N, C-alpha and C positions, 0 to 999 in steps of 0.2 A: 784760682781758689777764689770764690764768691764770698762776700762778706755778709754774716747774717742780718744785718742792717738791709741789702738788697731784697730779701722777702718782704720784712716790713715796710718797706719803701714803695713795693710796687703797686700801682693803680694812683698812689696821691702823689703825683710830682708837686714839690714847693716853687716851682719855677716853670716859665712857660717858654716853648721851646726856643722862640724866636730871641728869646733874651741872650742866647748863647749861639754865637757863630765861632768858627775856628778862624782865629788871628794870625797862628803860625802854626805851621805842620813842619814838622821835622821830619825827613823820609831817607831811612838807611838804605840808600841806593845798591850797597853791597858791603857784605863784611869782609872782604878782600882788603888787604893793607900793607904798604912795603914798610910799614913801624909796626913795633911791638910793645905800644906804650903800658906802665905798669899798672896804671888806672882805668884803661879803657872799657869802657861799659860793653863794646860789642864781643871782644874777647877774639880780635882779629885775625884773619887766617891769611895764608899767603895766595891762594888762587880764588878766582870768583866761584861761586856754587853755580850748581845747575838750578837751585831754587829760588836765585835772585827773580824779581820781576822781570817779564823779558820787555823789550823795546815796546811791542803793542800792548802789554799790561800796563806798561808805564804811562802810555798815551791815555788809555782809558782809565787809568786814577786820576790823570790831572784833569781830563774832560769832566770827569764825575764831581771832582772840587769845585771845578769853575761853574758847575752848573746851578749852585747854590751860594757861594762866597767867592771871596776874592782875598785870599790869606797870602802871607809872605809864606814861600815854599822854599826850605833850605834842604837843598840836596846835599846830603852827608855820608857816612859811611862808618867804619872802614874808611876810604880814601876812594871819594867819588870819581876822581881822575882815573881809578883803575878801569873805569867802564869806558868802552871804546865810543859808546853812544851815548855818553853825557851831556853830548853838544845837542844830539838830535833832541833829547829829553827837556833840556832845557829851552831850545829854539821853540819846542810845541808849547812850553808852559808861557813863554813869553806871547806868543800867538795868541793865547787866551786870555791876555792882560792881568797873569799872575806875574807877583813879584818875584822873581827867581834870585835867588843866593846860594852860595856853596861855601860849604864847611871843608878846610883842606888841611893838611899839616904842612901847606906851602913848598913841599921839596920837590913836587912835579910841575909848578908853575913856571914853565919854560917861558921865552918870548912868544914863541909861538902859540902857545897854550892859552897864555892871556889874550892876545889877539883874538882867538877864536871864542874865548868866553863874553869877550865884548861884542861879538859879532851876533852871538845866539842870546843875548841882553842878560848877561848876567848883571844885577845890579850891584851887589856888594860880595865881598869873600870874607870870610874868617880864617884866620891863619892863628893855630894853638900855639903861645910860647909859653913853656913851664917854668922858665929861669929867666935870670938876667944875665946869665952868661952860657957859653956853651958845654961848659962843665956841668952844671944843674941841668939843662934842658936836655942834653945829650943823654944823661943818666935816665931821665925819666921817661926818655924816649926810645931807650934801647938801640941806639943808632950813632955812633961817632959820625959826626959832619951833619946831623941833623938839625941844629941849631943854625950853623952857617948856611945850608942849603934854604932855610925855612926864609931868612932874612933876604937868601938872593930870591927867592918866588915873590916876597914882597916888594923888592924893588922892581920885578917885571911886571909884576900888577900895576904899580904905580906908573912906570912908565907907558902902560897899555890905557891908563886913565881909569883904572877899577877902584873903587873907595874899599878900603878894608879896615877891618877890626880885628884886635887882638882878643883871643880868648885864654884865660888863665886857671886852671884848675888850682885852688889853694890845698896844699897839703904841708906836713910838717917841714918837709924838705925842701920849700921854698918859702915859707910863712914870712920869713926875714926878709926876701928878697921881693916883696911886692911894691914896697916905695919906687925899687929900681925897676921893676918891671913898668910901671906909671910912666916914670920918667924914660923908658926905652920906648915906649909906645907913643907917647907925644912926640918924641924926636924923629921917630921915622915916618911920622906923618898919618897914624891912625885917626879914623874917625872915631873912633868909641874903644873902650877897654872894659870887657865883660870878664868879670870874675865868678870860678863856678865852685860853690863849694862840694867838696867830695861826697858822693852817695856810694854807702859800702855795695855796688853790686856791679856784675860782670867781673873783671879783672880787680876792680877796686875793691871787692870783698875780700880777696886774699890779702891784701895791703891796708885795710883798714884799722887794723891792731897797731900798725907802725907809722902809719901816716896820718889818720885822721886828728885832727887838732881839738882842743877840749871845747865846750861848748861857752866858756869865758874867752877863749880866744877867738870864738866866733864872733862873739858879742862885740868884743875888743876891736877885731879887722874892720866888723860892719860900721862901728863908731868910726873910725879911722876913716872908712870910704865915705862915708856921709861928708865929713870935713872937706874931704878932697872935691866931692863931686860938685861943691861951691866954687871951687875956685880951679880946677882943672880944666883946660881950654879943649878937651875933647869928653865925649858922653860917656858916663861911665854908668856901669849896670851890675847888679847883683843876681846872678841866678843860683838856682837851688837855694837860695838863701831867704824865705819869705819874711823871717822875722827882722830883716833889712826895713820893710815898709812900717814896724812897729816904731824901730827905732830913729826911722825919719819922723814919723808924727811925734813921736816923744820929742826928740830935738828942737823940732820946729815949735813945740808949744812952750818950751823952756827960753825959746829966742823970740817967742809972741809973733812969730810968722805963720801966716796961713798957707795952707797947703793948697796949692792951684798948679794950674799949667804954668802961667805965670812964673812963680817962685820954685817949684822942683820940676819944670818941664813934663815930660811923658812918664815920669813915674807917679806922679800924681792922679794919673789917669788909669792907672793898672794896678794890680795887687799882687801879692805875693805869689803862692802856688796856683797855677794857671792849670795844672793837669786836668783835662777832660772838662773843661770850661772855657777856655781861648785857645788852648794848646793839645795838641797831641803828637804821636811818634806813630809811623809807619814802619815794618820792617823789612830787610829785603826780602822777604818772604810773602808780606802783604799784611802781615799782623798788625794788627792797630792796637795800642796802647796808649795810656792818658799821657806817659810823657817815657823819654828813653830812659829812664831809672826805675819805673814801677813797672816791673814784669806781672801785671794782672791783665788778661786779654779781654778786650771790647768787641774783638771780631776780626776776620779776614776779609779782605776784599776780594779775594779768589771765589769767596761763597756769597756774600753780602757786598752791596754798594755801599761806598764810603758813605754817601749822605744818610744812609738807613743806620749804618753804625752810629754815627757823631750824632744822630737825633734820637735814636732808642734804645741805644745800648744802655743795658740797666745799671753798670758799672760808672758809666757816665753820669746817670741820673741820680745816683749815689752819692758822687763827687761835687754834683751841683746844689746839694742839699746842706748847708752849713749847719743843720741843727743836729744833724748827725755824727759832728765831731765828737770825740770822746777825750776822756782824760781832762788835764787843763785845756786843751785848745778848746772843748765845749763851752765853758764859760767865760772866756776871754774875749776882753771887751775889745780887742783888735782881730777877731777872727774873722772878721768881713775884709780886712783888708790885708791879711796876713796868709792864715788858714794852715799855716805850719807844712811843713815838705811832706807830702803823703808818701813819697819813696822813701825817705829817711824812716818815717814812723814802718812802715810796710819791713824794710831791711832789718831793723831791728828787733820788731815784735811779730811779722807776719799779719800784722792789723793795720791797713791802709788809713783806717778813721782815727786810730790813736793818736795821743799827743805828740808832738814834734820832742823827738830825744834830747836833740841840741839845742832848746832853747832855755835860757836861764830866768826869763820871766815868770813871775807869779803874779795872776790875772787878780784883779782888784776883789772880786767876791770870793777868793779863796783865801784870803790874808785874815789871819786872827786879829 
């Protein structure tokens, strides 16, 4: 669905194309997966689809990306290790000097798999852990033994020398376990913990009423996350939580600390919602979306070359113009570092430009 702003925006970009290059591309190499997680964006299926990009199409996609940028490529799914040619795809990207990473549930990372991932140039893997115990994680993943299998996969990756991060989707069922998940991530040698705040899309839409935490709980967990970011021995990153970048600046101002790479690392150099500006998502069918949780189509690589979609898509042009944000995001003094979650706005209202529905902050200009 095209947003009305796209019509009015045509022909008058508020940005220069060279200002926006893809920094991170998530590629759903297949929707097939051996697990059936209750929050899955992909609504995973048991078997690979004939609609999946072929090996040749996969190579061509990587070639087109490398023709104008050098982003991080995250091979995801479903479960990417379901694809027999995933190693060939990773090796091709490595030859193109792309930083190739793999997002996995960990259960298929056997010792020989880990060694092959090293051989084809995988620089990092992310493993999803959604509970501090087998009971919590396995319930979320709908598979008994998934927790232990994921930890074994992590040990195999470590033995092969692959750096790994833990990804955790925060919902009501594991909110109280997040501190223990952080301790677990540190204890097993993760290089980072990335928390994801649930976006009600895919299977996540079906569980939204019972699993979405409240806006105030979002604020509290992100406040806690900021405190931990200053003392944790690993990198902490909040994803699908753009208001973290507001909280970071509010807290730093109270503490008299200037936001910089020296004081806040990479988080000081980026912003909240990067959908269509520095990040995009490519589906297993070649559809290109601003992110994996915003199901508004920018184009398809089987019909249009990826560089053309990235540069010329009207959807991306709209998302790159902060002046088009609506609701309280429009006048917000933090919109250039936050931007609100466009996917969550769309899921709640059908309008990807309206205000972030899970933000408690009132912009200064709207206060009485």
